[in-house]
Rosetta silent file (secondary structure, phi, psi, omega in degrees, C-alpha in Angstrom):
SEQUENCE: MIFQADTKFERIHFHENPLPKGEYENCTFVNCDFAKVNFFEWVFVDCVFIDCDLSLAQLNHAAFREVQFKDCKMLGLAFEKCNDFGLSFSFDTCNLNHSSFYKLKIKKTVFKNCQMEAVDFTETDLMGSILENCLLHQAVFDRTNLEGCDFRASYQYIIDPQINKVKKAKFSLDGVGGLLKVFGVLIE
SCORE:     score description
SCORE:     0.000 S_00000001
   1 L     0.000  138.194 -179.492  102.764 -104.990   13.769 S_00000001
   2 E   -94.902  163.389  173.505  105.091 -102.843   15.843 S_00000001
   3 E  -122.285  126.162 -178.885  104.266 -100.285   18.533 S_00000001
   4 E  -129.134  131.256 -179.518  106.277  -97.040   18.595 S_00000001
   5 E  -134.020  151.619  173.226  105.726  -94.227   21.091 S_00000001
   6 L    51.973   45.140 -177.764  107.192  -90.818   21.872 S_00000001
   7 L  -119.722  144.406  176.381  109.517  -90.826   18.865 S_00000001
   8 E  -109.996  127.411  177.984  110.508  -87.974   16.550 S_00000001
   9 E  -111.938  126.267 -178.289  111.094  -88.742   12.867 S_00000001
  10 E  -128.835  138.929  172.972  112.860  -86.059   10.797 S_00000001
  11 L    49.072   45.389  179.160  113.653  -85.652    7.095 S_00000001
  12 L  -107.696  134.802  174.276  112.856  -89.249    6.154 S_00000001
  13 E   -96.063   99.170 -171.069  111.684  -90.252    2.682 S_00000001
  14 L   -73.824  -13.663  173.482  109.371  -93.107    3.589 S_00000001
  15 L   -78.460  -20.866  175.335  108.924  -94.373    0.046 S_00000001
  16 L   -92.725  -38.313  179.316  112.697  -95.065    0.040 S_00000001
  17 L  -123.049   82.447 -172.736  112.968  -96.097    3.737 S_00000001
  18 L   -57.457  137.923  172.841  109.536  -97.555    4.599 S_00000001
  19 L   -77.356  128.809 -179.489  108.125  -96.987    8.049 S_00000001
  20 L   -60.686  140.780  177.555  107.158 -100.378    9.486 S_00000001
  21 L   -62.999  133.237 -179.392  103.426 -100.994    9.618 S_00000001
  22 E   173.220 -160.905  179.218  102.219 -100.553   13.170 S_00000001
  23 E  -111.507  129.402 -178.530  100.796  -98.236   15.781 S_00000001
  24 E  -119.012  119.112 -176.469  102.463  -94.882   16.419 S_00000001
  25 E  -120.783  130.953  178.529  101.488  -93.018   19.561 S_00000001
  26 L    55.496   38.936  178.427  102.552  -89.493   20.522 S_00000001
  27 L  -101.367  154.184  178.127  105.065  -89.415   17.652 S_00000001
  28 E  -121.390  132.462  178.563  106.170  -86.367   15.690 S_00000001
  29 E  -117.080  118.143 -175.665  107.004  -86.423   11.979 S_00000001
  30 E  -120.701  125.258  176.924  108.931  -83.368   10.756 S_00000001
  31 L    52.386   44.388  179.455  109.733  -82.625    7.112 S_00000001
  32 L  -103.234  151.668 -179.415  109.055  -86.229    6.082 S_00000001
  33 E  -108.259  108.982  176.905  108.013  -87.431    2.649 S_00000001
  34 L  -109.384   11.678 -175.286  105.043  -89.809    2.646 S_00000001
  35 L   -54.769  128.383  177.944  103.967  -89.036   -0.957 S_00000001
  36 L    64.583   12.171  178.364  102.253  -92.065   -2.520 S_00000001
  37 L   -74.660  145.194  177.500  102.993  -94.222    0.553 S_00000001
  38 E   -92.345  113.013 -179.472  100.467  -96.957    1.385 S_00000001
  39 L   -93.017   24.192 -174.810   99.211  -96.447    4.963 S_00000001
  40 L   -50.292  115.202  175.994   97.137  -99.664    4.930 S_00000001
  41 L    62.359   18.840  172.140   96.062 -100.389    8.528 S_00000001
  42 L   -76.246  150.801 -179.174   98.637  -98.057   10.139 S_00000001
  43 E  -125.328  127.394  177.212   97.451  -96.399   13.350 S_00000001
  44 E  -121.640  120.782 -178.750   98.441  -92.888   14.456 S_00000001
  45 E  -124.564  126.347  179.725   97.309  -91.715   17.912 S_00000001
  46 L    52.886   40.174  179.703   98.103  -88.236   19.295 S_00000001
  47 L  -101.338  159.702  178.048  100.680  -87.712   16.532 S_00000001
  48 E  -128.397  130.879  174.625  101.802  -84.489   14.864 S_00000001
  49 E  -111.327  120.111 -178.243  102.870  -84.130   11.232 S_00000001
  50 E  -122.015  124.968  175.936  104.808  -80.915   10.554 S_00000001
  51 L    56.106   40.466 -179.154  105.918  -79.777    7.098 S_00000001
  52 L  -105.117  156.788  174.459  105.337  -83.244    5.612 S_00000001
  53 E  -109.389  113.143  178.099  104.244  -84.283    2.119 S_00000001
  54 L  -113.444   15.661 -173.886  101.444  -86.870    2.199 S_00000001
  55 L   -56.168  134.605  177.070  100.202  -86.212   -1.342 S_00000001
  56 L    58.340   20.137  174.445   98.451  -89.126   -3.028 S_00000001
  57 L   -66.422  149.241  178.317   99.114  -91.414   -0.052 S_00000001
  58 E   -92.796  120.861 -171.939   96.817  -94.429    0.127 S_00000001
  59 L  -105.232   18.093 -177.576   94.747  -94.228    3.300 S_00000001
  60 L   -54.882  115.424  177.806   92.920  -97.579    3.158 S_00000001
  61 L    60.917   16.218  174.256   91.987  -98.493    6.750 S_00000001
  62 L   -71.644  143.749 -179.600   94.557  -96.040    8.175 S_00000001
  63 E  -113.250  126.520  175.819   93.573  -94.735   11.607 S_00000001
  64 E  -122.016  109.924 -177.886   94.120  -91.105   12.611 S_00000001
  65 E  -122.245  114.867 -177.473   93.057  -90.405   16.193 S_00000001
  66 L    56.129   49.569 -178.348   93.690  -86.925   17.622 S_00000001
  67 E  -103.511  139.587  177.914   96.259  -86.205   14.888 S_00000001
  68 E  -111.633  133.273  174.270   97.478  -82.712   13.996 S_00000001
  69 E  -114.855  123.814 -179.342   98.695  -81.743   10.542 S_00000001
  70 E  -128.596  128.521  177.221  100.672  -78.474   10.330 S_00000001
  71 L    55.436   38.182 -176.720  102.134  -76.931    7.169 S_00000001
  72 L  -103.453  149.067  172.829  101.596  -80.183    5.261 S_00000001
  73 E   -96.995  118.844 -171.350  101.081  -80.851    1.569 S_00000001
  74 L  -136.680   53.601 -174.656   98.168  -83.285    1.330 S_00000001
  75 L   -74.853  136.384  170.874   96.987  -83.264   -2.280 S_00000001
  76 L    65.205   35.786 -179.782   94.427  -85.769   -3.527 S_00000001
  77 L   -92.233  136.980  178.452   93.830  -87.721   -0.319 S_00000001
  78 E  -100.520   81.959 -177.080   90.744  -89.932    0.040 S_00000001
  79 H   -62.736  -23.298 -179.830   90.088  -89.579    3.773 S_00000001
  80 H   -65.504  -13.659  177.982   86.851  -91.566    3.432 S_00000001
  81 H   -86.039   -5.636  178.750   88.996  -94.698    3.067 S_00000001
  82 L   -69.039  159.632  168.910   90.368  -94.237    6.599 S_00000001
  83 L   -66.908  120.566 -173.963   89.281  -96.334    9.533 S_00000001
  84 L   -85.440   -4.331  178.237   86.470  -94.170   10.885 S_00000001
  85 L   -68.298  114.863  178.979   86.676  -95.489   14.475 S_00000001
  86 L    69.892   15.340 -177.452   87.817  -92.525   16.573 S_00000001
  87 L   -58.229  119.612 -177.910   88.728  -90.549   13.454 S_00000001
  88 L  -158.033  124.971  179.910   89.848  -87.132   14.655 S_00000001
  89 E  -153.709  167.107  174.544   92.297  -84.644   13.193 S_00000001
  90 E  -137.832  156.027 -175.813   92.991  -80.953   12.708 S_00000001
  91 E  -131.121  127.284  179.332   94.682  -79.059    9.893 S_00000001
  92 E  -130.031  116.405  178.597   96.711  -75.859   10.197 S_00000001
  93 L    57.135   49.373  179.747   98.187  -74.178    7.100 S_00000001
  94 L  -111.054  152.959  174.079   97.821  -77.305    4.958 S_00000001
  95 E  -102.150  106.365 -177.788   97.246  -77.724    1.235 S_00000001
  96 L  -108.563   18.897 -176.619   94.346  -80.173    0.915 S_00000001
  97 L   -50.189  137.925  175.133   93.469  -79.463   -2.715 S_00000001
  98 L    62.665   23.553  175.701   91.498  -82.208   -4.471 S_00000001
  99 L   -93.146  167.408 -176.083   91.088  -84.268   -1.287 S_00000001
 100 E  -135.713  136.626  176.239   87.858  -85.960   -0.245 S_00000001
 101 L  -120.159   30.147 -173.580   86.000  -86.359    3.053 S_00000001
 102 L   -48.956  122.468  174.669   83.005  -88.107    1.437 S_00000001
 103 L    60.552   16.566  179.824   80.372  -89.272    3.964 S_00000001
 104 L   -81.416  152.868  172.500   82.697  -88.915    6.974 S_00000001
 105 E  -104.381   96.979 -177.305   81.530  -87.926   10.452 S_00000001
 106 L  -128.039   57.478  179.926   84.174  -85.397   11.451 S_00000001
 107 L   -60.172  146.170  174.981   82.312  -83.090   13.809 S_00000001
 108 L    59.299   30.692  175.718   84.220  -80.190   15.386 S_00000001
 109 L   -79.965  141.991  179.058   87.191  -80.518   13.036 S_00000001
 110 E  -106.308  124.198  172.425   89.423  -77.458   12.765 S_00000001
 111 E  -117.683  114.218 -175.521   90.709  -76.326    9.379 S_00000001
 112 E  -125.568  127.177  177.387   92.834  -73.208    9.821 S_00000001
 113 L    55.669   39.102 -176.090   94.606  -71.251    7.036 S_00000001
 114 L  -102.896  147.705  170.977   94.155  -74.148    4.605 S_00000001
 115 E   -94.907  118.984 -172.232   94.009  -74.236    0.842 S_00000001
 116 L  -133.654   49.499 -179.608   91.072  -76.502    0.025 S_00000001
 117 L   -71.102  134.709  176.856   90.310  -76.094   -3.658 S_00000001
 118 L    56.373   33.498  175.086   87.965  -78.723   -5.114 S_00000001
 119 L   -81.086  138.856 -177.043   87.725  -80.598   -1.798 S_00000001
 120 E   -98.739  114.694  175.775   84.737  -82.962   -1.652 S_00000001
 121 L  -112.164   26.512 -179.282   82.537  -82.684    1.449 S_00000001
 122 L   -57.804  126.306  177.611   79.572  -84.556   -0.076 S_00000001
 123 L    56.683   23.211  178.678   77.361  -86.001    2.693 S_00000001
 124 L   -84.169  142.797  174.274   80.020  -85.158    5.303 S_00000001
 125 E   -98.304  100.586 -179.963   78.989  -84.361    8.875 S_00000001
 126 L  -104.338   13.958 -173.868   81.049  -81.276    9.763 S_00000001
 127 L   -43.138  126.283  176.647   78.714  -80.118   12.531 S_00000001
 128 L    75.419   10.100 -179.388   80.431  -77.559   14.781 S_00000001
 129 L   -77.289  160.507  177.996   83.615  -77.452   12.690 S_00000001
 130 E  -117.005  124.432  174.989   85.748  -74.363   12.241 S_00000001
 131 E  -118.146   89.779 -172.102   86.958  -73.374    8.788 S_00000001
 132 E  -101.627  120.041  177.825   89.101  -70.340    9.554 S_00000001
 133 L    55.234   47.532 -179.528   90.732  -68.399    6.727 S_00000001
 134 L  -108.872  137.885  173.589   90.381  -71.279    4.251 S_00000001
 135 E   -84.329  116.597 -175.391   90.256  -71.014    0.463 S_00000001
 136 L  -117.670   32.117 -179.763   87.278  -73.164   -0.578 S_00000001
 137 L   -59.177  125.905  179.728   87.179  -72.459   -4.324 S_00000001
 138 L    61.744   17.606  173.277   85.176  -75.215   -6.075 S_00000001
 139 L   -67.377  144.108 -176.025   84.778  -77.163   -2.813 S_00000001
 140 E  -102.285  119.032  174.091   81.742  -79.447   -3.018 S_00000001
 141 L  -118.125  104.518 -176.351   79.069  -79.168   -0.332 S_00000001
 142 L  -137.135  111.013 -175.823   76.228  -81.543   -1.239 S_00000001
 143 L    57.554   39.777 -177.434   73.879  -82.828    1.487 S_00000001
 144 L   -96.631  138.916  175.571   76.555  -81.777    3.975 S_00000001
 145 E   -87.978  106.594 -179.293   75.804  -81.119    7.650 S_00000001
 146 L  -111.796   17.813 -177.501   77.254  -77.662    8.300 S_00000001
 147 L   -59.900  127.977  177.826   75.172  -76.908   11.393 S_00000001
 148 L    72.591    7.987  178.015   77.070  -74.657   13.767 S_00000001
 149 L   -73.468  153.339  179.388   80.119  -74.430   11.470 S_00000001
 150 E  -112.353  108.173  178.401   82.136  -71.232   11.417 S_00000001
 151 L  -108.610    8.679 -169.358   82.912  -69.945    7.908 S_00000001
 152 L   -55.276  -33.022 -177.875   83.283  -66.274    8.892 S_00000001
 153 L  -105.166    3.127  179.484   86.917  -65.951    7.808 S_00000001
 154 L   -92.212  168.387 -172.430   86.842  -68.369    4.857 S_00000001
 155 E  -152.380  163.481  178.866   86.262  -67.397    1.260 S_00000001
 156 L    62.804   30.402  175.534   85.351  -68.410   -2.290 S_00000001
 157 L   -97.286  154.632  170.551   82.851  -71.050   -1.182 S_00000001
 158 L  -128.525  118.116 -177.784   79.480  -71.739   -2.749 S_00000001
 159 L  -127.941  122.766  178.197   77.007  -73.451   -0.431 S_00000001
 160 L   -87.348  109.281 -178.484   73.415  -74.148   -1.398 S_00000001
 161 L   -68.809   -9.537  178.031   71.335  -73.747    1.783 S_00000001
 162 L   -79.230  -26.790 -176.455   68.511  -75.730    0.145 S_00000001
 163 L  -115.925   -0.952  178.978   70.486  -78.990    0.009 S_00000001
 164 L  -122.925  149.552  176.410   72.859  -78.529    2.973 S_00000001
 165 E   -84.749  115.510 -176.085   72.108  -78.198    6.693 S_00000001
 166 L  -123.562   11.886 -178.458   73.279  -74.711    7.671 S_00000001
 167 L   -55.786  129.659  178.705   71.307  -74.008   10.861 S_00000001
 168 L    61.418   14.408  172.115   73.347  -71.790   13.224 S_00000001
 169 L   -72.137  150.757 -176.944   76.339  -71.817   10.846 S_00000001
 170 E  -110.098  129.553  179.219   78.294  -68.568   10.929 S_00000001
 171 L  -132.216  149.017  176.011   79.119  -66.595    7.799 S_00000001
 172 L   -82.337  162.571  176.674   80.610  -63.140    7.316 S_00000001
 173 H   -59.765  -37.266  178.320   78.734  -60.454    5.412 S_00000001
 174 H   -64.594  -27.327 -177.142   81.396  -60.787    2.676 S_00000001
 175 H   -89.371   -5.318 -177.357   80.636  -64.525    2.380 S_00000001
 176 L   -59.779  -31.239  178.603   76.875  -64.197    1.966 S_00000001
 177 H   -57.742  -33.255  178.278   77.321  -64.150   -1.809 S_00000001
 178 H   -69.555  -18.781  176.158   78.468  -67.773   -1.632 S_00000001
 179 H   -90.036  -27.299 -175.166   75.119  -68.682   -0.066 S_00000001
 180 H   -98.325   -9.566 -177.176   72.998  -66.721   -2.523 S_00000001
 181 H   -55.121  -38.937 -178.550   74.802  -67.599   -5.759 S_00000001
 182 H   -64.129  -19.434  179.224   72.517  -70.619   -6.364 S_00000001
 183 H   -91.630   -2.419 -179.407   69.554  -68.216   -6.438 S_00000001
 184 L    72.776   19.110 -179.609   71.092  -66.042   -9.148 S_00000001
 185 L   -80.752  134.917  176.646   71.088  -63.016   -6.820 S_00000001
 186 L   -99.255  127.319  179.025   73.588  -60.255   -7.612 S_00000001
 187 L  -115.132  126.841 -179.413   75.202  -58.594   -4.620 S_00000001
 188 L  -123.280    0.000    0.000   77.094  -55.333   -5.062 S_00000001
């Protein structure tokens, strides 16, 4: 395994020119194509991915520690297959449709301006996370810890407060319908 630090990678199609398996620290990936790439046991520490396509990448035992994703296409990713030791990331203006965070402990994660349709948060610990201006249409919240989460600027979510922990979570008045839908209450 190689160790690479403080390197900028631009406009590389990694399925054609594979990135060597290894540990990447403080690296920046700009406009790179990782679609369907196998990240088996790769380690990313303090890295930034900008305008990259990671759709359908295989994340088995991949490690993401303090990683930022900005303007990335990340369709259908199974984040629960990542190495959970030190797992920490943030997402800004990313398309995460049909991705899964099943049973992960990702407290205080920031999702900002993200499209997150049909994302699976079943049994995920999101305690203290921020979901700012995110589209959560058909996102699954089932036995999810949402305590202290901020949903005030997000929309189109449906969260059942009977099966999810929502203590001290923040919701806007416009979003209350997503909490009451399971009760069949009509809000006008």
